[in-house]
N, C-alpha and C positions, 0 to 999 in steps of 0.2 A: 504494500500500500504506500503510495507516494505521499510526501508531505502536503502537496497541493490538494490531496483527496481528504485530508483531515479537517473537518469543520472546526471553526474557532469556538462556537457555542454548542454545548451539549445539554440535554435535559435528562436527568436521572429518572429511570423508570421504576426501579425497585431495588431492594437490598438483597443480595445473594449470600449463600453460605460463606462464612469468612468475614461478613460485615461490611463489604464495600458496595457502593452504589453501582448499578449496572446501567449501561447505555448501549442501545443498538443504533449504530451510526447509519446514515442514509445509504452508505455503501454496503450495509449488511455486516460490517465488521463489529465485533464485540469490543466494548471498552469499559473500563472500571474507574471509579472515582473514590479513592479512600476518603471517608468522611462525608461523602455525598449522601443526601437523603431524598426520598421519593418526591418528585416534583421540582427539585432544585434545578434552576437554569444556571449553568456555570460557563466561564470562559477558561478553556484549557491553556495554561501558560507554558507548561513543560510536559511533554508526553514521552513516555518510555514505550518503545516498541518491543513486544515479546512475540514469540511464535504463536500466531493465531489471534492475538488480541493486543489492545493498547491500554495504557494506564496513565491517567492524568496525575502525575506526582506533585505538580504545583497547579493550583487553579484559583480562580476568583469567583465568588458568589455574586451573580448578577440579579437573581430573583429567588427568594426563598420558597421552598415547597410549602404546602398548606399545613404540614404537621411539624415544621421547624419552629422551635421556641428558643428563648434565651436561656442558656444553661444556668442552674442555680449556683454552680461552683465557679469561683474566680480563676481556678487553674485549668478549667475544662479545655480551653483553646490550645493549651500547650501539653498537658498531661496525656500520656498514652493509655490511661486506664479506662475511662468511661466514654467509649466512642458513641454511645446512644443518648448521651445526656441532653443533646439538642433536639431530641425527638419526643413528642408527647407520649404519655403513658399508653394511650390507645395505639399510637403509631408504633411503639415498641412491641406491643403485643402482636399487631398485624405483621410486622416485619419478622418476628420470631416464628409465627405460624407459617409464613411464606417460606422462610429458610428451611424449616423442617420438611415441608411438602416438596420443595424443589430438590432437596438432597435425596429424599426417598424416591422421587420420580427419576431424576437424571442419573444418580449414582446407583440407587438400589433397584431401579427398574420396576417399582411398585406402581401399577396403574390405579389400583383401588386400595386405599387404606381402610382399616376397620371402621374408622370414623374420621371426621375432620379433626386434625390435631388440635387439641386444646392445650394452651399454655397456662398452667395453674400458677397463681401467685398467692402469697400469704405474707402478712406483715408489711412493714414499711418499705418504700422504694429508696429511702435514704436512711443512713444510720444502721444498716443491717449487718455489715461485715464484722465478724468477731475475730478476724486476724488480718494483719497487714504486713506484707513483705517489703522492706525498704532497702534501697541500695546505699552503699557507703563509698564515696570516692576516695582517691589517694590523699585528699586534703582533710579527710575525716568528716566531710559534710554528708548529711543524711537527707534522702528524698526519694522521689520516683523519677523514672526516665521519661523524657519528653517523647512525644509520639514519633515513632520511626527513627529514633536515635538513642545514643547513650549520654545525651546531655542531661545532667541532673537538675531536677526542679526541687528546690527546697520548699517545703510546705509546712505550715503550722497546724493544719487540720486536713482531714479527708472526710468530706461530708457523707460519703457512703459508708463510713465506718461507725461502729458503736461508740457511744460517748466515752466509754472507758478506754477504748483503743486510742482515741484522740487525746485523752488526758495523759496517757503514758507517752504518746508521741511528743507532747510538749515537754515532758521531763527529759526525754532523750535529746531533743533539740538543744535544750539549755546545757546539758552536759557536753554535747559535742562542740559547743561554742567554747567551753572552758578547757576541754581536753581533746582537741582534734587529733593529736598524734596517737592517742590510745585507741580512738575509734577507727583510725586509718589502718589498724592492724586487721580489720575485718572488712569483708566485701559486702555482707548483707546482715540485716537483723530483722527478725520477724517478731511482731507483737501479737500475742494470742491471749484472748480472755475467755474464761469459762463461766458457767452459771453457778458452780458450787464452790468457788473459792474466791477469796478477797484479792489475792495477789495475781497479777498478770504474769504470763510466761514470756521470757525473752529467749529467742533462739538465735545465737550468733554463728555466722559462717566465717572462719578465719580466711584471710586472703591467701594463705598457703597452709594446706592441711599437713604438709610435711615439716613445717617449721613451728616451733613453739612460739606462742605470743610473748611479747616483751613483759618484763616485770611490771611496767607501768600499766599495760593493758590488763594484766592479771589483777592488779590492785583495783583498777576500775571495776572489773567484774565482781570483785569481793564487795565493793561498796554498793553496787547495784543489787546485790543479794539482800540488802536490808529492806528493799522495797519490792523487788521482783523475785520470781523463781527463774533462775538462769540456766540454760543449757547451751552447750557448744558443740557444733558439728565435729565429728571425728573424735570426740572425747570418750573415754572409757567409763565416765560417770553415767549413772542411770539418767535417761532423758526425763525431764519434768513432764508431768501430765496435766492436761486441761480436762475439765469435766463438763459434759453436756447431757441434757435429759432427752431420752428417746421415747417414742410412743410406749404406753404401758408403764411409765415411770421408771424405765430402765436407765441406768447411768452409763454413759460411754466415756471411758478414760482414754484419751488420745495422747501419745508421746509427742513432744515438740519436734522430734526428728522425723515424724511421719505425716501423711496427708490428713487433713480434716476439712470438711465443708466449711464455707464461709458464712452461709445463711441458714441459721438453725430453724427459723420459722418454716421455711420452705423445705428444708431437709426432713423435718418431722412429717410433713404432708407426703413427701415422696416415700419415706420409709413405711408409713402407714399404708400407702397404696400397695406396696410390695407385699406386706403382710396380708392384706385383703385378698390379693390375687392368689397367694399361696393357700389361704383358707378355702377360697372359692374352688380351687382345683384339687383340694384334699391332699396337698403335699405332706408326706410323712417323713421324707428324708431328702437331704439336699447336699450338694457340694458347691461351695462358694469359692470363686477364683478372684484374686486381687481383693482379699477380704479386709485389708486394713486392720484397724483396731476393733472392728466389729459393728460398724454402723448398721449394716443389714443383718449380719450374722446373729447378733444377740436377740433382736426381735423375732427372727425366723425360728429361733430355738423355743420360743414360747409355745406352749400347747403340747409339749412332749415331742417335738420334731427332733430327729437325729441329724447331726450335721458334721461335715468335714470342711475345714477352711484352709485355704492355701494363700500365703502372703509372702512376698519377697523381702519386705522390710522387717529386719529382725526385731527392732524395737516395737513396731506395731503388732507383730505376731506374739511377742511376749506379753504385751498389754492385753491382747485378746484372750490369750491362754489364762492369764490371771483373772480377768473379768468373768470368764466362764466358770472357773473354779470358785470364785467368790460367790457367784449366783447359783452354784450347784447345778450347772448345766453339763450334760455330757457332750463334749465336743473334742474332736481330733483337730489339732492345729499343726499344719506342715509349713516349714519355713524353707525358702530357697527359690530358685528360678521357677516361676509359676508353671511354665510349659513343661519343664522336666519333671517336676513333682506331680503334676496332673497326669502325665503320661505313665509314670510309675504307678499311680493310683489306679488308672484304668487297666493296666496290665495285671494288677492284682485281683481283677474281677470285681472291683468295687462297683456298686450300682447306686442309683439315686433317682428319685422322682423328678428332681429339679436340679439343673446347673444354673447358678446365678453368678453374674460377673459384672463388675464395675471397673473396666480396664483404664489404663492411662489414655491420654488423648490420641495416641497413635493407633488405638484399637486393639482388637484381639485376634488378628489374622493368624498368629502363631499357634493358637490353641483351638481353632475351629475344627480342624481335622480330628482332634482328640475328642471334642464334644460330640461330633457326628458319629464317631466310632463307638463311643460309650452309649449313645442313643437314649438319653433321658426322655421322659414323657414331655417335659417342659423345659424351656430355656428362658430365663429372665435376664434382660440386658439393660444396663444403665450406662449412659455415656454423655459427656459434655461436648462431643464433636459430632454433629449430624452427618457429616460426610463419611467419616470412618465407620460410624454406626450403620449407615445405609449400606456401605460396602459389605460389612460383616453380615448384616441381615440378609443380603442377597445370597451369600454363600449358604447360610442356613436354610433359606427358602428353597434353593436349588436341591438341597439334600432331603427335602420332604417335610420341613417344618413350616407350618402355617402361622402367619402373623395374626394374632388375636387382639392385641392391645398395642396402641402406639400413642403416647401422650408426652407433652412437654411440661416442664416445671421451670418457672422463672427464678432460678437460683441466683442469677446475677443481674438484677435490675440496673439500668443505665448503661449496660454493655450489650454487645451482640451475642454474647454467649448464652446458651440455653441448655438445660439438662433434659435429656429425653429418656423415657422408659419404654421398653418393648417387651412383650410377652409372646412367646411362640409355643405352639403345641405340635408334637409329632403326628403326622397323618397316620391314621390306623392302617394296618396292613403293610 
């Protein structure tokens, strides 16, 4: 496509999986606008040419679309976190439903979904995040990266975070101003707050895992322990736990060194839905892959179900094992490479009514063959990436599993990210 064929003005049609605005140019060429919203008329200032499409990496807004609003955050135009904050609440819901449907159609090949995807929300659209991962630069400054770069934005609050997270952010900012050299020993710090403890957890990632931090940095950590519960990546010390409540009053204890959801109001709705589906399909036994500290595992055990959980993060697996023992549930917890441990389990003639998995963003391509070989009656699948989810569901569908449920959950308001839940049942015969 020649430069002369690229029009100067584009109109964004919709938002596609990945969160970018989509434009179909008069020539038929596809084009993408990072940050573009439906109905926006823009002037493309700098265009990157890729194989089969164009991207406006610099653009000017000429006319705002009907659902564009002024973001409530003063950092929104620079920060790379909340890319939907300039979109109305209704617009965000429409966009997320559209992204789910497009991923399932284009990548998954599903012409007919069980129902129109609903994106469930619960709780506030601001102040919901219970953890915040911050970057630390070589000067000891703390903040978030600007959109599309490693430029650090120093901020004194993040309005999508819980008020307790913001209070602790203020404390860290003040300390980083007085002791920047000590903070510069680390590349990241995560603030995590729970429901059942007064003190927040800080999780520091050293700039070099092979080198001991300086005595000044160690002294800083000791002082921080007077206010926080502090964990350090690569340390042999036990990782500090945060506590949250799951459906049924269960308590989930999650180590700082492992994954935890950021939106607990929505997480409880999602977990409850999984429990409802397991009950509806009379699941008596399950195998869970990528089980974490037990977000789904513990509620699935309720009602006398038998379970085996596989988790690659040793700290999370240990926490899950301890939780099951404390709650007097019978649970086998396997630690290590999820694909390898699951393959061993399948070869041992282990069976289950349900295989449930909540894999990383890259999806579950490596374990699908083992799931199909095991042949459970049901497969439950949770994912924060609609495209890899659709790809994996296509594989299961081709192997004889029918998609019965497909729903979205607005785990990340103000962003293009959306959590999705799928439930599949093996065709009889």
